[in-house]
PDB file of the backbone (N, CA, C, O) and the ligand in Angstrom, with CONECT records:
HET     ZN  A 101       1
ATOM      1  N   MET A   1     -69.644   2.425  37.032  1.00  0.00           N
ATOM      2  CA  MET A   1     -69.746   2.964  35.665  1.00  0.00           C
ATOM      3  C   MET A   1     -68.389   2.901  34.963  1.00  0.00           C
ATOM      4  O   MET A   1     -68.255   2.415  33.839  1.00  0.00           O
ATOM      5  N   ALA A   2     -67.378   3.423  35.693  1.00  0.00           N
ATOM      6  CA  ALA A   2     -66.046   3.471  35.093  1.00  0.00           C
ATOM      7  C   ALA A   2     -65.512   2.059  34.860  1.00  0.00           C
ATOM      8  O   ALA A   2     -64.838   1.785  33.867  1.00  0.00           O
ATOM      9  N   GLY A   3     -65.839   1.152  35.826  1.00  0.00           N
ATOM     10  CA  GLY A   3     -65.359  -0.225  35.697  1.00  0.00           C
ATOM     11  C   GLY A   3     -65.954  -0.893  34.468  1.00  0.00           C
ATOM     12  O   GLY A   3     -65.257  -1.581  33.722  1.00  0.00           O
ATOM     13  N   GLY A   4     -67.265  -0.680  34.263  1.00  0.00           N
ATOM     14  CA  GLY A   4     -67.932  -1.285  33.110  1.00  0.00           C
ATOM     15  C   GLY A   4     -67.338  -0.793  31.811  1.00  0.00           C
ATOM     16  O   GLY A   4     -67.161  -1.558  30.862  1.00  0.00           O
ATOM     17  N   PHE A   5     -67.035   0.478  31.776  1.00  0.00           N
ATOM     18  CA  PHE A   5     -66.468   1.068  30.548  1.00  0.00           C
ATOM     19  C   PHE A   5     -65.114   0.450  30.224  1.00  0.00           C
ATOM     20  O   PHE A   5     -64.813   0.144  29.070  1.00  0.00           O
ATOM     21  N   ALA A   6     -64.299   0.272  31.272  1.00  0.00           N
ATOM     22  CA  ALA A   6     -62.966  -0.294  31.076  1.00  0.00           C
ATOM     23  C   ALA A   6     -63.066  -1.722  30.541  1.00  0.00           C
ATOM     24  O   ALA A   6     -62.273  -2.146  29.701  1.00  0.00           O
ATOM     25  N   LYS A   7     -64.063  -2.454  31.051  1.00  0.00           N
ATOM     26  CA  LYS A   7     -64.246  -3.842  30.614  1.00  0.00           C
ATOM     27  C   LYS A   7     -64.544  -3.881  29.117  1.00  0.00           C
ATOM     28  O   LYS A   7     -63.957  -4.661  28.367  1.00  0.00           O
ATOM     29  N   ASP A   8     -65.484  -3.006  28.701  1.00  0.00           N
ATOM     30  CA  ASP A   8     -65.843  -2.961  27.286  1.00  0.00           C
ATOM     31  C   ASP A   8     -64.620  -2.660  26.427  1.00  0.00           C
ATOM     32  O   ASP A   8     -64.399  -3.268  25.379  1.00  0.00           O
ATOM     33  N   GLY A   9     -63.836  -1.700  26.908  1.00  0.00           N
ATOM     34  CA  GLY A   9     -62.644  -1.312  26.160  1.00  0.00           C
ATOM     35  C   GLY A   9     -61.671  -2.473  26.028  1.00  0.00           C
ATOM     36  O   GLY A   9     -61.063  -2.659  24.974  1.00  0.00           O
ATOM     37  N   ALA A  10     -61.521  -3.249  27.086  1.00  0.00           N
ATOM     38  CA  ALA A  10     -60.587  -4.367  27.070  1.00  0.00           C
ATOM     39  C   ALA A  10     -61.038  -5.416  26.060  1.00  0.00           C
ATOM     40  O   ALA A  10     -60.224  -5.981  25.328  1.00  0.00           O
ATOM     41  N   VAL A  11     -62.348  -5.670  26.030  1.00  0.00           N
ATOM     42  CA  VAL A  11     -62.881  -6.668  25.092  1.00  0.00           C
ATOM     43  C   VAL A  11     -62.643  -6.204  23.660  1.00  0.00           C
ATOM     44  O   VAL A  11     -62.227  -6.984  22.804  1.00  0.00           O
ATOM     45  N   GLN A  12     -62.913  -4.921  23.411  1.00  0.00           N
ATOM     46  CA  GLN A  12     -62.722  -4.378  22.063  1.00  0.00           C
ATOM     47  C   GLN A  12     -61.253  -4.471  21.652  1.00  0.00           C
ATOM     48  O   GLN A  12     -60.920  -4.764  20.503  1.00  0.00           O
ATOM     49  N   GLU A  13     -60.389  -4.209  22.634  1.00  0.00           N
ATOM     50  CA  GLU A  13     -58.954  -4.276  22.349  1.00  0.00           C
ATOM     51  C   GLU A  13     -58.555  -5.690  21.949  1.00  0.00           C
ATOM     52  O   GLU A  13     -57.738  -5.896  21.051  1.00  0.00           O
ATOM     53  N   GLN A  14     -59.154  -6.660  22.642  1.00  0.00           N
ATOM     54  CA  GLN A  14     -58.833  -8.060  22.355  1.00  0.00           C
ATOM     55  C   GLN A  14     -59.307  -8.427  20.950  1.00  0.00           C
ATOM     56  O   GLN A  14     -58.607  -9.120  20.212  1.00  0.00           O
ATOM     57  N   ILE A  15     -60.498  -7.956  20.590  1.00  0.00           N
ATOM     58  CA  ILE A  15     -61.043  -8.230  19.253  1.00  0.00           C
ATOM     59  C   ILE A  15     -60.125  -7.613  18.202  1.00  0.00           C
ATOM     60  O   ILE A  15     -59.770  -8.260  17.216  1.00  0.00           O
ATOM     61  N   ASP A  16     -59.745  -6.353  18.423  1.00  0.00           N
ATOM     62  CA  ASP A  16     -58.857  -5.678  17.484  1.00  0.00           C
ATOM     63  C   ASP A  16     -57.555  -6.444  17.308  1.00  0.00           C
ATOM     64  O   ASP A  16     -57.067  -6.609  16.190  1.00  0.00           O
ATOM     65  N   ALA A  17     -56.995  -6.914  18.429  1.00  0.00           N
ATOM     66  CA  ALA A  17     -55.724  -7.634  18.385  1.00  0.00           C
ATOM     67  C   ALA A  17     -55.881  -8.924  17.596  1.00  0.00           C
ATOM     68  O   ALA A  17     -54.989  -9.303  16.838  1.00  0.00           O
ATOM     69  N   THR A  18     -57.021  -9.604  17.772  1.00  0.00           N
ATOM     70  CA  THR A  18     -57.248 -10.864  17.069  1.00  0.00           C
ATOM     71  C   THR A  18     -57.350 -10.625  15.567  1.00  0.00           C
ATOM     72  O   THR A  18     -56.761 -11.356  14.771  1.00  0.00           O
ATOM     73  N   ILE A  19     -58.103  -9.594  15.189  1.00  0.00           N
ATOM     74  CA  ILE A  19     -58.260  -9.283  13.768  1.00  0.00           C
ATOM     75  C   ILE A  19     -56.915  -8.890  13.163  1.00  0.00           C
ATOM     76  O   ILE A  19     -56.544  -9.347  12.082  1.00  0.00           O
ATOM     77  N   GLU A  20     -56.201  -8.039  13.879  1.00  0.00           N
ATOM     78  CA  GLU A  20     -54.892  -7.590  13.402  1.00  0.00           C
ATOM     79  C   GLU A  20     -53.968  -8.779  13.177  1.00  0.00           C
ATOM     80  O   GLU A  20     -53.264  -8.863  12.170  1.00  0.00           O
ATOM     81  N   ASP A  21     -53.989  -9.696  14.140  1.00  0.00           N
ATOM     82  CA  ASP A  21     -53.120 -10.861  14.063  1.00  0.00           C
ATOM     83  C   ASP A  21     -53.499 -11.723  12.859  1.00  0.00           C
ATOM     84  O   ASP A  21     -52.626 -12.207  12.139  1.00  0.00           O
ATOM     85  N   ALA A  22     -54.798 -11.912  12.642  1.00  0.00           N
ATOM     86  CA  ALA A  22     -55.270 -12.733  11.535  1.00  0.00           C
ATOM     87  C   ALA A  22     -54.891 -12.099  10.207  1.00  0.00           C
ATOM     88  O   ALA A  22     -54.455 -12.782   9.280  1.00  0.00           O
ATOM     89  N   VAL A  23     -55.064 -10.779  10.124  1.00  0.00           N
ATOM     90  CA  VAL A  23     -54.725 -10.069   8.892  1.00  0.00           C
ATOM     91  C   VAL A  23     -53.235 -10.192   8.614  1.00  0.00           C
ATOM     92  O   VAL A  23     -52.814 -10.443   7.485  1.00  0.00           O
ATOM     93  N   ARG A  24     -52.439 -10.009   9.678  1.00  0.00           N
ATOM     94  CA  ARG A  24     -50.984 -10.075   9.518  1.00  0.00           C
ATOM     95  C   ARG A  24     -50.572 -11.470   9.054  1.00  0.00           C
ATOM     96  O   ARG A  24     -49.720 -11.617   8.179  1.00  0.00           O
ATOM     97  N   ARG A  25     -51.185 -12.488   9.649  1.00  0.00           N
ATOM     98  CA  ARG A  25     -50.822 -13.863   9.291  1.00  0.00           C
ATOM     99  C   ARG A  25     -51.215 -14.171   7.852  1.00  0.00           C
ATOM    100  O   ARG A  25     -50.452 -14.785   7.106  1.00  0.00           O
ATOM    101  N   ALA A  26     -52.430 -13.732   7.466  1.00  0.00           N
ATOM    102  CA  ALA A  26     -52.897 -13.970   6.099  1.00  0.00           C
ATOM    103  C   ALA A  26     -51.994 -13.247   5.108  1.00  0.00           C
ATOM    104  O   ALA A  26     -51.660 -13.781   4.050  1.00  0.00           O
ATOM    105  N   ARG A  27     -51.607 -12.035   5.459  1.00  0.00           N
ATOM    106  CA  ARG A  27     -50.763 -11.239   4.571  1.00  0.00           C
ATOM    107  C   ARG A  27     -49.395 -11.900   4.415  1.00  0.00           C
ATOM    108  O   ARG A  27     -48.843 -11.957   3.316  1.00  0.00           O
ATOM    109  N   GLU A  28     -48.859 -12.397   5.527  1.00  0.00           N
ATOM    110  CA  GLU A  28     -47.545 -13.042   5.475  1.00  0.00           C
ATOM    111  C   GLU A  28     -47.597 -14.281   4.590  1.00  0.00           C
ATOM    112  O   GLU A  28     -46.672 -14.549   3.823  1.00  0.00           O
ATOM    113  N   ARG A  29     -48.681 -15.027   4.704  1.00  0.00           N
ATOM    114  CA  ARG A  29     -48.818 -16.254   3.927  1.00  0.00           C
ATOM    115  C   ARG A  29     -48.905 -15.910   2.435  1.00  0.00           C
ATOM    116  O   ARG A  29     -48.279 -16.566   1.603  1.00  0.00           O
ATOM    117  N   LEU A  30     -49.688 -14.875   2.107  1.00  0.00           N
ATOM    118  CA  LEU A  30     -49.887 -14.471   0.715  1.00  0.00           C
ATOM    119  C   LEU A  30     -48.597 -13.950   0.111  1.00  0.00           C
ATOM    120  O   LEU A  30     -48.277 -14.225  -1.045  1.00  0.00           O
ATOM    121  N   THR A  31     -47.864 -13.193   0.912  1.00  0.00           N
ATOM    122  CA  THR A  31     -46.660 -12.536   0.402  1.00  0.00           C
ATOM    123  C   THR A  31     -45.555 -13.541   0.108  1.00  0.00           C
ATOM    124  O   THR A  31     -44.746 -13.328  -0.795  1.00  0.00           O
ATOM    125  N   LYS A  32     -45.517 -14.624   0.857  1.00  0.00           N
ATOM    126  CA  LYS A  32     -44.402 -15.557   0.735  1.00  0.00           C
ATOM    127  C   LYS A  32     -44.274 -16.132  -0.675  1.00  0.00           C
ATOM    128  O   LYS A  32     -45.139 -16.872  -1.142  1.00  0.00           O
ATOM    129  N   GLY A  33     -43.182 -15.775  -1.337  1.00  0.00           N
ATOM    130  CA  GLY A  33     -42.842 -16.341  -2.635  1.00  0.00           C
ATOM    131  C   GLY A  33     -43.776 -15.955  -3.760  1.00  0.00           C
ATOM    132  O   GLY A  33     -43.677 -16.516  -4.852  1.00  0.00           O
ATOM    133  N   GLU A  34     -44.685 -15.012  -3.534  1.00  0.00           N
ATOM    134  CA  GLU A  34     -45.624 -14.670  -4.593  1.00  0.00           C
ATOM    135  C   GLU A  34     -45.302 -13.341  -5.254  1.00  0.00           C
ATOM    136  O   GLU A  34     -45.474 -13.187  -6.463  1.00  0.00           O
ATOM    137  N   SER A  35     -44.835 -12.382  -4.467  1.00  0.00           N
ATOM    138  CA  SER A  35     -44.499 -11.084  -5.043  1.00  0.00           C
ATOM    139  C   SER A  35     -43.206 -11.197  -5.835  1.00  0.00           C
ATOM    140  O   SER A  35     -42.279 -11.897  -5.426  1.00  0.00           O
ATOM    141  N   LEU A  36     -43.144 -10.506  -6.970  1.00  0.00           N
ATOM    142  CA  LEU A  36     -41.936 -10.519  -7.780  1.00  0.00           C
ATOM    143  C   LEU A  36     -41.029  -9.372  -7.360  1.00  0.00           C
ATOM    144  O   LEU A  36     -41.499  -8.292  -7.002  1.00  0.00           O
ATOM    145  N   ALA A  37     -39.733  -9.617  -7.408  1.00  0.00           N
ATOM    146  CA  ALA A  37     -38.767  -8.566  -7.073  1.00  0.00           C
ATOM    147  C   ALA A  37     -38.655  -7.578  -8.223  1.00  0.00           C
ATOM    148  O   ALA A  37     -38.388  -6.395  -8.014  1.00  0.00           O
ATOM    149  N   ASP A  38     -38.865  -8.084  -9.463  1.00  0.00           N
ATOM    150  CA  ASP A  38     -38.792  -7.226 -10.639  1.00  0.00           C
ATOM    151  C   ASP A  38     -40.098  -7.297 -11.406  1.00  0.00           C
ATOM    152  O   ASP A  38     -40.766  -8.330 -11.426  1.00  0.00           O
ATOM    153  N   CYS A  39     -40.453  -6.191 -12.036  1.00  0.00           N
ATOM    154  CA  CYS A  39     -41.701  -6.087 -12.775  1.00  0.00           C
ATOM    155  C   CYS A  39     -41.738  -7.119 -13.906  1.00  0.00           C
ATOM    156  O   CYS A  39     -40.750  -7.313 -14.614  1.00  0.00           O
ATOM    157  N   ALA A  40     -42.887  -7.775 -14.065  1.00  0.00           N
ATOM    158  CA  ALA A  40     -43.032  -8.787 -15.099  1.00  0.00           C
ATOM    159  C   ALA A  40     -43.062  -8.159 -16.486  1.00  0.00           C
ATOM    160  O   ALA A  40     -42.803  -8.841 -17.477  1.00  0.00           O
ATOM    161  N   GLU A  41     -43.373  -6.868 -16.570  1.00  0.00           N
ATOM    162  CA  GLU A  41     -43.470  -6.186 -17.861  1.00  0.00           C
ATOM    163  C   GLU A  41     -42.148  -5.560 -18.278  1.00  0.00           C
ATOM    164  O   GLU A  41     -41.628  -5.844 -19.357  1.00  0.00           O
ATOM    165  N   CYS A  42     -41.603  -4.699 -17.406  1.00  0.00           N
ATOM    166  CA  CYS A  42     -40.435  -3.904 -17.794  1.00  0.00           C
ATOM    167  C   CYS A  42     -39.175  -4.307 -17.038  1.00  0.00           C
ATOM    168  O   CYS A  42     -38.117  -3.719 -17.260  1.00  0.00           O
ATOM    169  N   SER A  43     -39.262  -5.295 -16.150  1.00  0.00           N
ATOM    170  CA  SER A  43     -38.115  -5.818 -15.406  1.00  0.00           C
ATOM    171  C   SER A  43     -37.479  -4.799 -14.470  1.00  0.00           C
ATOM    172  O   SER A  43     -36.366  -5.001 -13.983  1.00  0.00           O
ATOM    173  N   ARG A  44     -38.202  -3.690 -14.218  1.00  0.00           N
ATOM    174  CA  ARG A  44     -37.682  -2.731 -13.249  1.00  0.00           C
ATOM    175  C   ARG A  44     -37.950  -3.255 -11.853  1.00  0.00           C
ATOM    176  O   ARG A  44     -38.902  -4.003 -11.632  1.00  0.00           O
ATOM    177  N   GLU A  45     -37.104  -2.859 -10.911  1.00  0.00           N
ATOM    178  CA  GLU A  45     -37.249  -3.355  -9.546  1.00  0.00           C
ATOM    179  C   GLU A  45     -38.536  -2.818  -8.926  1.00  0.00           C
ATOM    180  O   GLU A  45     -38.837  -1.630  -9.039  1.00  0.00           O
ATOM    181  N   ILE A  46     -39.286  -3.689  -8.278  1.00  0.00           N
ATOM    182  CA  ILE A  46     -40.488  -3.276  -7.562  1.00  0.00           C
ATOM    183  C   ILE A  46     -40.075  -2.925  -6.134  1.00  0.00           C
ATOM    184  O   ILE A  46     -39.475  -3.749  -5.444  1.00  0.00           O
ATOM    185  N   PRO A  47     -40.396  -1.697  -5.681  1.00  0.00           N
ATOM    186  CA  PRO A  47     -39.988  -1.281  -4.328  1.00  0.00           C
ATOM    187  C   PRO A  47     -40.526  -2.241  -3.262  1.00  0.00           C
ATOM    188  O   PRO A  47     -41.631  -2.772  -3.375  1.00  0.00           O
ATOM    189  N   THR A  48     -39.712  -2.444  -2.228  1.00  0.00           N
ATOM    190  CA  THR A  48     -40.099  -3.355  -1.152  1.00  0.00           C
ATOM    191  C   THR A  48     -41.426  -2.946  -0.528  1.00  0.00           C
ATOM    192  O   THR A  48     -42.248  -3.800  -0.194  1.00  0.00           O
ATOM    193  N   ALA A  49     -41.636  -1.641  -0.371  1.00  0.00           N
ATOM    194  CA  ALA A  49     -42.875  -1.150   0.240  1.00  0.00           C
ATOM    195  C   ALA A  49     -44.082  -1.580  -0.583  1.00  0.00           C
ATOM    196  O   ALA A  49     -45.117  -1.955  -0.031  1.00  0.00           O
ATOM    197  N   ARG A  50     -43.946  -1.524  -1.895  1.00  0.00           N
ATOM    198  CA  ARG A  50     -45.046  -1.932  -2.771  1.00  0.00           C
ATOM    199  C   ARG A  50     -45.273  -3.438  -2.675  1.00  0.00           C
ATOM    200  O   ARG A  50     -46.412  -3.906  -2.655  1.00  0.00           O
ATOM    201  N   ARG A  51     -44.175  -4.187  -2.616  1.00  0.00           N
ATOM    202  CA  ARG A  51     -44.303  -5.645  -2.525  1.00  0.00           C
ATOM    203  C   ARG A  51     -44.988  -6.044  -1.234  1.00  0.00           C
ATOM    204  O   ARG A  51     -45.735  -7.022  -1.186  1.00  0.00           O
ATOM    205  N   ARG A  52     -44.721  -5.262  -0.169  1.00  0.00           N
ATOM    206  CA  ARG A  52     -45.348  -5.560   1.122  1.00  0.00           C
ATOM    207  C   ARG A  52     -46.817  -5.162   1.099  1.00  0.00           C
ATOM    208  O   ARG A  52     -47.663  -5.859   1.658  1.00  0.00           O
ATOM    209  N   ALA A  53     -47.120  -4.034   0.448  1.00  0.00           N
ATOM    210  CA  ALA A  53     -48.490  -3.515   0.432  1.00  0.00           C
ATOM    211  C   ALA A  53     -49.387  -4.333  -0.480  1.00  0.00           C
ATOM    212  O   ALA A  53     -50.583  -4.469  -0.221  1.00  0.00           O
ATOM    213  N   VAL A  54     -48.813  -4.880  -1.548  1.00  0.00           N
ATOM    214  CA  VAL A  54     -49.606  -5.641  -2.514  1.00  0.00           C
ATOM    215  C   VAL A  54     -49.070  -7.069  -2.600  1.00  0.00           C
ATOM    216  O   VAL A  54     -48.149  -7.344  -3.369  1.00  0.00           O
ATOM    217  N   PRO A  55     -49.644  -7.974  -1.813  1.00  0.00           N
ATOM    218  CA  PRO A  55     -49.180  -9.360  -1.837  1.00  0.00           C
ATOM    219  C   PRO A  55     -49.346  -9.972  -3.224  1.00  0.00           C
ATOM    220  O   PRO A  55     -50.399  -9.845  -3.849  1.00  0.00           O
ATOM    221  N   GLY A  56     -48.310 -10.627  -3.689  1.00  0.00           N
ATOM    222  CA  GLY A  56     -48.377 -11.263  -4.998  1.00  0.00           C
ATOM    223  C   GLY A  56     -48.260 -10.281  -6.140  1.00  0.00           C
ATOM    224  O   GLY A  56     -48.688 -10.575  -7.256  1.00  0.00           O
ATOM    225  N   VAL A  57     -47.683  -9.110  -5.880  1.00  0.00           N
ATOM    226  CA  VAL A  57     -47.551  -8.078  -6.908  1.00  0.00           C
ATOM    227  C   VAL A  57     -46.620  -8.566  -8.021  1.00  0.00           C
ATOM    228  O   VAL A  57     -45.598  -9.198  -7.752  1.00  0.00           O
ATOM    229  N   ARG A  58     -46.984  -8.267  -9.269  1.00  0.00           N
ATOM    230  CA  ARG A  58     -46.173  -8.715 -10.404  1.00  0.00           C
ATOM    231  C   ARG A  58     -45.709  -7.546 -11.267  1.00  0.00           C
ATOM    232  O   ARG A  58     -44.810  -7.695 -12.094  1.00  0.00           O
ATOM    233  N   LEU A  59     -46.330  -6.379 -11.070  1.00  0.00           N
ATOM    234  CA  LEU A  59     -45.997  -5.225 -11.911  1.00  0.00           C
ATOM    235  C   LEU A  59     -45.546  -4.044 -11.068  1.00  0.00           C
ATOM    236  O   LEU A  59     -45.954  -3.901  -9.916  1.00  0.00           O
ATOM    237  N   CYS A  60     -44.695  -3.193 -11.653  1.00  0.00           N
ATOM    238  CA  CYS A  60     -44.300  -1.962 -10.981  1.00  0.00           C
ATOM    239  C   CYS A  60     -45.463  -0.972 -11.060  1.00  0.00           C
ATOM    240  O   CYS A  60     -46.452  -1.225 -11.746  1.00  0.00           O
ATOM    241  N   VAL A  61     -45.341   0.149 -10.360  1.00  0.00           N
ATOM    242  CA  VAL A  61     -46.434   1.118 -10.301  1.00  0.00           C
ATOM    243  C   VAL A  61     -46.807   1.603 -11.708  1.00  0.00           C
ATOM    244  O   VAL A  61     -47.987   1.722 -12.037  1.00  0.00           O
ATOM    245  N   THR A  62     -45.796   1.881 -12.527  1.00  0.00           N
ATOM    246  CA  THR A  62     -46.030   2.400 -13.871  1.00  0.00           C
ATOM    247  C   THR A  62     -46.814   1.406 -14.721  1.00  0.00           C
ATOM    248  O   THR A  62     -47.800   1.773 -15.360  1.00  0.00           O
ATOM    249  N   CYS A  63     -46.377   0.148 -14.730  1.00  0.00           N
ATOM    250  CA  CYS A  63     -47.033  -0.859 -15.561  1.00  0.00           C
ATOM    251  C   CYS A  63     -48.424  -1.177 -15.011  1.00  0.00           C
ATOM    252  O   CYS A  63     -49.348  -1.446 -15.778  1.00  0.00           O
ATOM    253  N   GLN A  64     -48.576  -1.146 -13.690  1.00  0.00           N
ATOM    254  CA  GLN A  64     -49.887  -1.401 -13.087  1.00  0.00           C
ATOM    255  C   GLN A  64     -50.866  -0.309 -13.507  1.00  0.00           C
ATOM    256  O   GLN A  64     -52.028  -0.585 -13.807  1.00  0.00           O
ATOM    257  N   ALA A  65     -50.378   0.950 -13.526  1.00  0.00           N
ATOM    258  CA  ALA A  65     -51.219   2.073 -13.932  1.00  0.00           C
ATOM    259  C   ALA A  65     -51.635   1.914 -15.387  1.00  0.00           C
ATOM    260  O   ALA A  65     -52.773   2.205 -15.753  1.00  0.00           O
ATOM    261  N   GLU A  66     -50.698   1.447 -16.217  1.00  0.00           N
ATOM    262  CA  GLU A  66     -50.996   1.224 -17.633  1.00  0.00           C
ATOM    263  C   GLU A  66     -52.091   0.160 -17.783  1.00  0.00           C
ATOM    264  O   GLU A  66     -53.010   0.295 -18.590  1.00  0.00           O
ATOM    265  N   GLN A  67     -51.960  -0.894 -16.982  1.00  0.00           N
ATOM    266  CA  GLN A  67     -52.941  -1.986 -17.054  1.00  0.00           C
ATOM    267  C   GLN A  67     -54.313  -1.522 -16.581  1.00  0.00           C
ATOM    268  O   GLN A  67     -55.341  -1.872 -17.162  1.00  0.00           O
ATOM    269  N   ASP A  68     -54.306  -0.716 -15.502  1.00  0.00           N
ATOM    270  CA  ASP A  68     -55.570  -0.193 -14.981  1.00  0.00           C
ATOM    271  C   ASP A  68     -56.245   0.668 -16.033  1.00  0.00           C
ATOM    272  O   ASP A  68     -57.464   0.624 -16.201  1.00  0.00           O
ATOM    273  N   LYS A  69     -55.433   1.461 -16.747  1.00  0.00           N
ATOM    274  CA  LYS A  69     -55.959   2.345 -17.791  1.00  0.00           C
ATOM    275  C   LYS A  69     -56.602   1.503 -18.887  1.00  0.00           C
ATOM    276  O   LYS A  69     -57.702   1.802 -19.353  1.00  0.00           O
ATOM    277  N   LYS A  70     -55.903   0.454 -19.290  1.00  0.00           N
ATOM    278  CA  LYS A  70     -56.414  -0.431 -20.340  1.00  0.00           C
ATOM    279  C   LYS A  70     -57.723  -1.067 -19.892  1.00  0.00           C
ATOM    280  O   LYS A  70     -58.671  -1.162 -20.671  1.00  0.00           O
ATOM    281  N   ALA A  71     -57.775  -1.499 -18.643  1.00  0.00           N
ATOM    282  CA  ALA A  71     -58.977  -2.135 -18.110  1.00  0.00           C
ATOM    283  C   ALA A  71     -60.136  -1.145 -18.094  1.00  0.00           C
ATOM    284  O   ALA A  71     -61.281  -1.506 -18.367  1.00  0.00           O
ATOM    285  N   GLU A  72     -59.819   0.121 -17.767  1.00  0.00           N
ATOM    286  CA  GLU A  72     -60.838   1.166 -17.734  1.00  0.00           C
ATOM    287  C   GLU A  72     -61.404   1.409 -19.121  1.00  0.00           C
ATOM    288  O   GLU A  72     -62.617   1.494 -19.309  1.00  0.00           O
ATOM    289  N   ILE A  73     -60.501   1.518 -20.091  1.00  0.00           N
ATOM    290  CA  ILE A  73     -60.921   1.745 -21.475  1.00  0.00           C
ATOM    291  C   ILE A  73     -61.788   0.571 -21.931  1.00  0.00           C
ATOM    292  O   ILE A  73     -62.827   0.760 -22.564  1.00  0.00           O
ATOM    293  N   PHE A  74     -61.357  -0.611 -21.609  1.00  0.00           N
ATOM    294  CA  PHE A  74     -62.070  -1.808 -22.041  1.00  0.00           C
ATOM    295  C   PHE A  74     -63.488  -1.855 -21.455  1.00  0.00           C
ATOM    296  O   PHE A  74     -64.457  -2.114 -22.169  1.00  0.00           O
ATOM    297  N   SER A  75     -63.591  -1.599 -20.139  1.00  0.00           N
ATOM    298  CA  SER A  75     -64.917  -1.650 -19.503  1.00  0.00           C
ATOM    299  C   SER A  75     -65.778  -0.492 -19.999  1.00  0.00           C
ATOM    300  O   SER A  75     -66.995  -0.634 -20.126  1.00  0.00           O
ATOM    301  N   GLY A  76     -65.156   0.654 -20.279  1.00  0.00           N
ATOM    302  CA  GLY A  76     -65.889   1.796 -20.817  1.00  0.00           C
ATOM    303  C   GLY A  76     -66.415   1.497 -22.201  1.00  0.00           C
ATOM    304  O   GLY A  76     -67.534   1.875 -22.550  1.00  0.00           O
ATOM    305  N   TYR A  77     -65.599   0.813 -22.991  1.00  0.00           N
ATOM    306  CA  TYR A  77     -65.997   0.432 -24.349  1.00  0.00           C
ATOM    307  C   TYR A  77     -67.190  -0.523 -24.294  1.00  0.00           C
ATOM    308  O   TYR A  77     -68.141  -0.404 -25.066  1.00  0.00           O
ATOM    309  N   ASN A  78     -67.112  -1.467 -23.365  1.00  0.00           N
ATOM    310  CA  ASN A  78     -68.197  -2.437 -23.223  1.00  0.00           C
ATOM    311  C   ASN A  78     -69.499  -1.745 -22.844  1.00  0.00           C
ATOM    312  O   ASN A  78     -70.571  -2.068 -23.356  1.00  0.00           O
ATOM    313  N   ARG A  79     -69.377  -0.774 -21.923  1.00  0.00           N
ATOM    314  CA  ARG A  79     -70.563  -0.077 -21.448  1.00  0.00           C
ATOM    315  C   ARG A  79     -71.209   0.711 -22.600  1.00  0.00           C
ATOM    316  O   ARG A  79     -72.425   0.710 -22.788  1.00  0.00           O
ATOM    317  N   ARG A  80     -70.315   1.393 -23.373  1.00  0.00           N
ATOM    318  CA  ARG A  80     -70.797   2.189 -24.484  1.00  0.00           C
ATOM    319  C   ARG A  80     -71.487   1.269 -25.508  1.00  0.00           C
ATOM    320  O   ARG A  80     -72.522   1.606 -26.084  1.00  0.00           O
ATOM    321  N   GLY A  81     -70.867   0.095 -25.706  1.00  0.00           N
ATOM    322  CA  GLY A  81     -71.416  -0.843 -26.673  1.00  0.00           C
ATOM    323  C   GLY A  81     -72.819  -1.293 -26.300  1.00  0.00           C
ATOM    324  O   GLY A  81     -73.699  -1.378 -27.156  1.00  0.00           O
ATOM    325  N   SER A  82     -73.026  -1.582 -25.016  1.00  0.00           N
ATOM    326  CA  SER A  82     -74.336  -2.067 -24.606  1.00  0.00           C
ATOM    327  C   SER A  82     -75.370  -0.930 -24.674  1.00  0.00           C
ATOM    328  O   SER A  82     -76.554  -1.158 -24.924  1.00  0.00           O
ATOM    329  N   LYS A  83     -74.880   0.312 -24.440  1.00  0.00           N
ATOM    330  CA  LYS A  83     -75.794   1.466 -24.525  1.00  0.00           C
ATOM    331  C   LYS A  83     -76.266   1.627 -25.967  1.00  0.00           C
ATOM    332  O   LYS A  83     -77.439   1.888 -26.232  1.00  0.00           O
ATOM    333  N   ASP A  84     -75.310   1.463 -26.901  1.00  0.00           N
ATOM    334  CA  ASP A  84     -75.635   1.609 -28.321  1.00  0.00           C
ATOM    335  C   ASP A  84     -76.678   0.578 -28.741  1.00  0.00           C
ATOM    336  O   ASP A  84     -77.634   0.893 -29.449  1.00  0.00           O
ATOM    337  N   SER A  85     -76.476  -0.653 -28.292  1.00  0.00           N
ATOM    338  CA  SER A  85     -77.399  -1.708 -28.725  1.00  0.00           C
ATOM    339  C   SER A  85     -78.785  -1.487 -28.122  1.00  0.00           C
ATOM    340  O   SER A  85     -79.797  -1.925 -28.669  1.00  0.00           O
ATOM    341  N   GLN A  86     -78.804  -0.783 -26.960  1.00  0.00           N
ATOM    342  CA  GLN A  86     -80.116  -0.507 -26.349  1.00  0.00           C
ATOM    343  C   GLN A  86     -80.845   0.574 -27.147  1.00  0.00           C
ATOM    344  O   GLN A  86     -82.073   0.563 -27.243  1.00  0.00           O
ATOM    345  N   LEU A  87     -80.079   1.506 -27.717  1.00  0.00           N
ATOM    346  CA  LEU A  87     -80.683   2.605 -28.461  1.00  0.00           C
ATOM    347  C   LEU A  87     -81.221   2.150 -29.816  1.00  0.00           C
ATOM    348  O   LEU A  87     -82.181   2.710 -30.346  1.00  0.00           O
ATOM    349  N   ARG A  88     -80.570   1.114 -30.362  1.00  0.00           N
ATOM    350  CA  ARG A  88     -80.972   0.662 -31.699  1.00  0.00           C
ATOM    351  C   ARG A  88     -82.289  -0.098 -31.711  1.00  0.00           C
ATOM    352  O   ARG A  88     -82.741  -0.533 -32.771  1.00  0.00           O
TER     353      ARG A  88
HETATM  354 ZN    ZN A 101     -43.029  -2.270 -14.983  1.00  0.00          ZN2+
END
């Protein structure tokens, strides 16, 4: 019983390691030369941690939040617009 359990665990560990390795490799490839050191909007330095977390990052946290807000307003406006046309 104990032997079988250990075997299963070893296989799962191998799968996890393979996925982790693939993710790490894909992330490294994406990050290379794509993330900007300075924000494309305000030219403020983008923290290294953010550049690592977001491959190909072009905006600092502040400008990204502004863009997300704009996108939210835009999609909300679209939704409201389609609701209005349905009511008419
Ligand atoms: Zn910025």
